[in-house]
Structures are given as C-alpha cells and as structure tokens.
C-alpha positions in Angstrom: -16.3 28.5 -56.7 -18.2 26.2 -54.2 -19.1 22.7 -55.5 -22.8 22.3 -56.1 -24.2 19.4 -53.9 -27.1 17.3 -55.3 -30.5 18.2 -53.8 -31.7 15.6 -51.3 -34.8 13.6 -52.2 -38.0 14.6 -50.5 -39.4 12.5 -47.6 -42.4 11.3 -49.6 -40.0 10.3 -52.5 -37.7 8.4 -50.1 -40.6 6.2 -49.0 -41.7 5.4 -52.6 -38.5 5.3 -54.6 -34.8 4.7 -54.6 -33.2 8.0 -55.8 -29.7 7.8 -57.3 -27.7 10.9 -58.2 -24.3 11.0 -60.0 -23.5 7.3 -60.4 -20.0 6.9 -61.9 -19.0 3.3 -61.0 -17.1 1.6 -63.8 -18.6 2.7 -67.2 -21.5 4.7 -65.7 -21.5 8.3 -66.9 -22.8 10.4 -64.0 -26.2 8.6 -64.1 -29.3 10.1 -62.3 -32.1 7.6 -61.8 -35.3 7.1 -59.8 -36.4 3.5 -59.1 -39.9 2.8 -57.6 -39.9 0.8 -54.4 -42.0 -2.4 -53.9 -42.1 -3.0 -57.6 -40.4 -5.5 -59.9 -37.8 -3.5 -61.9 -35.8 -5.0 -64.8 -32.6 -3.5 -66.2 -32.1 -4.4 -69.9 -29.5 -3.4 -72.4 -26.5 -4.5 -74.5 -23.5 -6.2 -72.9 -21.3 -3.6 -71.4 -24.0 -1.0 -71.1 -23.7 -0.8 -67.3 -26.5 -3.0 -66.0 -24.3 -4.9 -63.5 -22.4 -1.7 -62.6 -25.7 -0.1 -61.6 -27.5 -3.0 -60.0 -24.6 -4.9 -58.3 -21.7 -2.5 -58.0 -23.7 0.6 -57.1 -27.1 -0.1 -55.6 -26.4 -3.5 -53.9 -22.9 -2.4 -52.8 -24.2 0.7 -51.1 -27.1 -1.1 -49.5 -24.8 -3.8 -48.1 -22.3 -1.3 -46.9 -24.9 0.7 -45.0 -26.3 -2.4 -43.4 -22.9 -3.6 -42.2 -22.1 -0.2 -40.8 -25.2 -0.3 -38.7 -24.0 -3.5 -36.9 -21.7 -3.6 -33.9 -17.9 -3.7 -34.4 -18.0 -7.3 -33.1 -20.5 -8.4 -35.8 -18.7 -6.5 -38.5 -15.5 -8.5 -38.1 -17.4 -11.6 -39.4 -18.8 -9.9 -42.5 -17.0 -8.7 -45.5 -17.8 -5.0 -46.2 -17.9 -3.7 -49.7 -16.2 -0.4 -50.8 -18.3 2.7 -51.1 -19.4 3.0 -54.8 -18.6 6.1 -56.9 -21.9 7.9 -56.5 -22.9 11.3 -55.2 -26.0 10.2 -53.4 -28.5 7.3 -52.9 -31.7 7.9 -51.0 -34.5 5.5 -50.0 -32.2 2.5 -49.9 -33.0 -0.6 -47.7 -30.6 -3.4 -46.8 -30.0 -5.3 -50.1 -29.7 -9.0 -51.1 -27.8 -10.1 -54.2 -28.3 -13.4 -55.9 -25.4 -14.2 -58.2 -25.9 -15.6 -61.7 -24.3 -19.0 -62.2 -24.4 -21.8 -64.6 -26.4 -25.0 -63.9 -26.8 -28.4 -65.4 -30.1 -29.5 -66.7 -31.8 -32.9 -67.0 -35.1 -34.0 -68.3 -36.7 -33.8 -64.9 -35.6 -30.2 -64.3 -38.3 -27.6 -63.5 -38.2 -23.9 -63.0 -38.2 -24.5 -59.3 -35.2 -26.9 -59.3 -33.2 -24.9 -61.8 -33.6 -21.6 -59.8 -33.1 -23.5 -56.5 -36.3 -22.1 -55.0 -38.1 -25.4 -55.0 -36.9 -26.6 -51.6 -37.9 -23.3 -50.1 -41.3 -23.4 -51.6 -41.8 -27.0 -50.2 -40.8 -25.7 -46.8 -43.2 -22.8 -47.0 -46.1 -24.9 -48.1 -45.4 -27.4 -45.3 -45.3 -24.7 -42.6 -48.1 -22.3 -43.6 -50.2 -24.6 -45.7 -53.8 -25.4 -44.8 -54.7 -28.9 -46.1 -58.2 -29.5 -47.4 -60.1 -32.7 -47.7 -60.4 -33.8 -51.4 -63.8 -35.3 -50.7 -65.7 -32.7 -48.7 -63.5 -29.6 -49.3 -63.4 -28.8 -45.6 -60.1 -27.8 -44.0 -58.3 -30.6 -42.1 -57.2 -29.5 -38.6 -56.2 -31.1 -35.3 -57.6 -29.7 -32.0 -56.8 -30.6 -28.5 -59.4 -31.1 -25.7 -58.6 -27.6 -24.3 -59.0 -26.0 -27.7 -62.4 -27.7 -28.4 -63.6 -26.7 -24.9 -62.5 -23.1 -25.4 -64.4 -23.0 -28.7 -67.5 -24.2 -26.9 -67.1 -21.6 -24.1 -67.0 -18.9 -26.7 -70.6 -19.5 -27.5 -73.2 -17.0 -26.0 -73.4 -17.3 -22.2 -76.5 -19.1 -21.1 -77.0 -21.0 -24.4 -77.9 -24.6 -23.6 -76.0 -27.3 -25.6 -75.5 -31.0 -26.0 -72.0 -32.5 -26.2 -72.3 -35.7 -28.2 -70.1 -38.6 -29.4 -70.7 -39.4 -33.1 -70.1 -43.2 -33.1 -71.6 -44.0 -36.6 -71.6 -41.6 -39.5 -73.3 -42.7 -42.7 -72.8 -46.4 -42.4 -75.2 -49.4 -42.9 -76.0 -51.8 -40.2 -78.3 -52.5 -37.2 -75.7 -51.5 -34.5 -77.4 -53.3 -31.6 -73.9 -53.8 -30.1 -73.3 -50.0 -30.1 -76.5 -49.4 -28.1 -75.6 -52.3 -25.7 -72.1 -50.9 -25.0 -73.6 -47.4 -24.5 -76.0 -48.7 -21.9 -73.2 -50.5 -20.1 -71.2 -47.3 -20.0 -74.0 -45.5 -18.2 -75.4 -43.4 -21.0 -79.2 -42.9 -21.2 -79.9 -41.2 -24.5 -78.8 -41.6 -28.1 -79.6 -39.8 -31.3 -80.3 -41.9 -34.4 -80.7 -40.3 -37.8 -81.7 -37.0 -36.1 -84.2 -38.5 -33.6 -83.6 -39.0 -29.9 -84.2 -42.3 -28.1 -83.9 -43.6 -24.6 -81.3 -46.4 -24.5 -83.6 -48.5 -22.3 -86.1 -48.8 -25.2 -85.8 -51.1 -28.2 -84.3 -49.4 -31.2 -84.6 -51.2 -34.5 -82.6 -50.1 -37.5 -82.8 -51.1 -41.2 -79.5 -52.8 -41.8 -79.6 -51.9 -45.5 -79.8 -48.1 -44.9 -77.1 -45.7 -43.8 -77.4 -44.4 -40.3 -75.9 -41.7 -38.0 -75.7 -42.6 -34.3 -74.5 -40.1 -31.6 -74.3 -40.7 -27.9 -75.8 -37.9 -25.8 -72.8 -37.4 -23.4 -73.9 -34.2 -21.6 -76.4 -31.4 -21.6 -75.4 -28.1 -20.0 -75.6 -24.3 -20.3 -72.6 -22.4 -21.5 -71.3 -20.4 -18.5 -67.8 -19.6 -17.0 -68.4 -21.9 -14.1 -68.8 -24.9 -16.4 -65.2 -25.0 -17.7 -64.2 -28.2 -16.0 -67.5 -29.9 -16.9 -67.2 -29.0 -20.5 -63.6 -30.3 -20.7 -64.6 -33.6 -19.0 -67.5 -34.1 -21.4 -65.4 -33.2 -24.4 -62.8 -35.7 -23.3 -65.4 -38.4 -22.8 -67.0 -37.8 -26.2 -63.6 -37.9 -27.9 -62.7 -41.2 -26.3 -66.0 -42.8 -27.4 -65.9 -41.5 -31.0 -62.2 -41.8 -31.8 -61.4 -38.2 -31.4 -64.7 -36.7 -32.7 -66.9 -34.3 -30.7 -70.3 -33.0 -31.8 -71.8 -29.9 -30.2 -75.5 -29.2 -30.9 -78.1 -26.7 -29.6 -80.2 -28.3 -26.8 -83.4 -27.4 -28.5 -82.2 -28.6 -31.9 -82.4 -25.2 -33.5 -79.1 -23.7 -34.7 -75.9 -24.8 -36.3 -74.1 -28.0 -35.1 -70.3 -28.0 -34.7 -68.1 -31.0 -35.3 -64.6 -31.1 -33.9 -61.7 -33.5 -34.4 -58.6 -34.3 -32.3 -57.2 -36.2 -35.3 -55.5 -34.8 -38.3 -58.5 -35.8 -40.4 -61.6 -34.4 -41.9 -64.4 -34.7 -39.3 -67.1 -35.0 -41.9 -66.0 -38.0 -43.9 -63.0 -39.4 -42.0 -60.4 -38.7 -44.7 -57.1 -38.8 -42.8 -53.5 -37.8 -43.7 -50.2 -37.3 -42.0 -49.2 -33.8 -40.9 -47.7 -31.6 -43.6 -44.0 -32.0 -44.2 -41.8 -30.8 -47.1 -41.6 -34.3 -48.5 -45.4 -34.2 -49.2 -44.7 -31.5 -51.8 -42.0 -33.4 -53.7 -43.0 -34.5 -57.2 -41.0 -37.7 -56.4 -43.4 -38.5 -53.6 -46.3 -40.8 -54.8 -48.7 -39.1 -52.3 -48.6 -35.8 -54.1 -49.9 -36.5 -57.5 -51.6 -33.1 -58.2 -48.3 -31.3 -57.5 -46.4 -33.7 -59.7 -48.8 -33.1 -62.6 -48.6 -29.3 -62.2 -44.8 -29.2 -62.1 -44.6 -31.4 -65.2 -47.0 -29.4 -67.3 -50.2 -31.3 -66.5 -53.4 -30.0 -65.0 -53.2 -28.9 -61.3 -55.3 -27.3 -58.7 -54.8 -24.0 -57.0 -54.9 -25.8 -53.6 -52.6 -28.8 -53.5 -54.6 -31.7 -52.2 -52.6 -34.7 -50.8 -53.9 -38.0 -52.0 
C-alpha cells in the first residue's frame, strides 16, 4: 500500500503562515501545526511538554539547515549545519535566528535593556537613525552644507524673486551701531531691523533696552537655473557673516521665510549640541537626563531630548 504524503500548503497559506506537518522530534507525537507569520507567537506549557523540541529542534533547525544549503560550498565549510529534524513537511519557513537562554547576574542598576543585552543595540539605533529636536523650540536640529542650502533654494518656483539674508542679531538687546558700521565697511547697502528695511548710509537708532532682529540683505535675485553659482556664492557669504545661518525671504515680503543652518544647532534659538553618538543615550552620561529618568522608572518623553 502506497504511503500517504501530506498535502502541501496552498500558496496563500505559505505567505501568511508556517505550516508544520508530522513533527516527531524528541517527545513530539506527530504534531501538525499552523503558525501565523509576522506575529509574536508564544509557546507555553509544562516542562518536558515539547516547547523547545518544536521551537528550537524543529522550526529553527530546519530554517537554519535550508539557509546553509542555499549558500555556496565554500561558505558552508565555515558554518555548522544542523541535522534535518524528524518532520514530514514544513512550508512557509524563512531563515531563522535563535537566541539562547542563559543565566545573567543582576545588580541594582540593571534594566530590562542591560539584562537582555539589547541596550547597546538600541543606543546604536538611536544614534544612527535618530532625529534630535530642540528642547526649547521643538524644531528638528539638522546640519546643512552650502550646496544643500542652495539646492533647497533652487527648488522654489522658477521666477520667484527672493532675498538671501544674514541674520546677525536674533532677539537680543542693544544698539548695535558697530554691526551697522561693519556691514557698511563690507560693502552692503541694506539691512532689515525688526522687520523694516533701512539703507545703511542712513542713521539707524535702536532702543538698547528692547530686543532686536538684524539681518543683512546679502543678495536679491530671481530663482532660475542660470543662477546656481550666484545662489551658492550668496549663501556662502551669508553663512560666513551670520556664523552658519542663512535666511531666505520672498522679495516682496509676502510668503514664508526659511531659515537654514550649517551648524548642528537649532536655527531659531541657537541651542547647539554635538552630533548624535551612542554615548549620548547612556544613562551614565550626564548629558542625557531624560533617558536616565525613563530607564530608572521616572518620567520620560517619547522623543529623547539631549540636555
């Protein structure tokens, strides 16, 4: 009498589930099982009920064996290949990773991250893909080169007339006569003070007890492909004058202004920080207080802000 073979899983089922037929490894008794893919699945049961036999000795062993068999003979010699488990059929199986259970020592400073050894990987992930935000203004902190700033400007609608300005003073008290004098010496003719334009050859009087914004009018030009070099030169000039800041405004004053920064700092309030590194996300680092509070049971924020 011919031996009856298990029916193969359908294509749709192979994409959505791991289908096991006739698992007999160790103390498993001809188990048939369907496990959904892309889900968190937990095996529970008494000691000796076959949890490890199913998870490690059957599913993981077959996934690892198939992966190693797909490699070249040269690569296989460096990898240990597991024996084929006692099972009739497994469908929908991807290459598998097994994390062994092991004992660890605990101390009063242990956290879930340190005990499970994922803490260092999480710090690396945050440092590489994290987007730091300013704790004062809430804006994202980024660094842009002269070319990147110029490219952003040239993405504006063709023909739009703009001003490229150097923001020298932002929300600070003073009279700033020396700023106007140095701007005149450098050959600039116009300046914007608290939203109003003035010629630098006229007398500008400021109240020293009030906060002021002062921007040098570096260039006025239309956005067009032929203006690439001029835009870059003007951006570079503005950045040198304003310590890495460049302000782009519509020529007629109607529309949104854009502030760019070459520094790893918030262009709106000047809050600066070093570039993200794994050490910034260590609860032993004094510059990461919110993360330290969160890891030790205190209040934390969803976005980790470096202080």
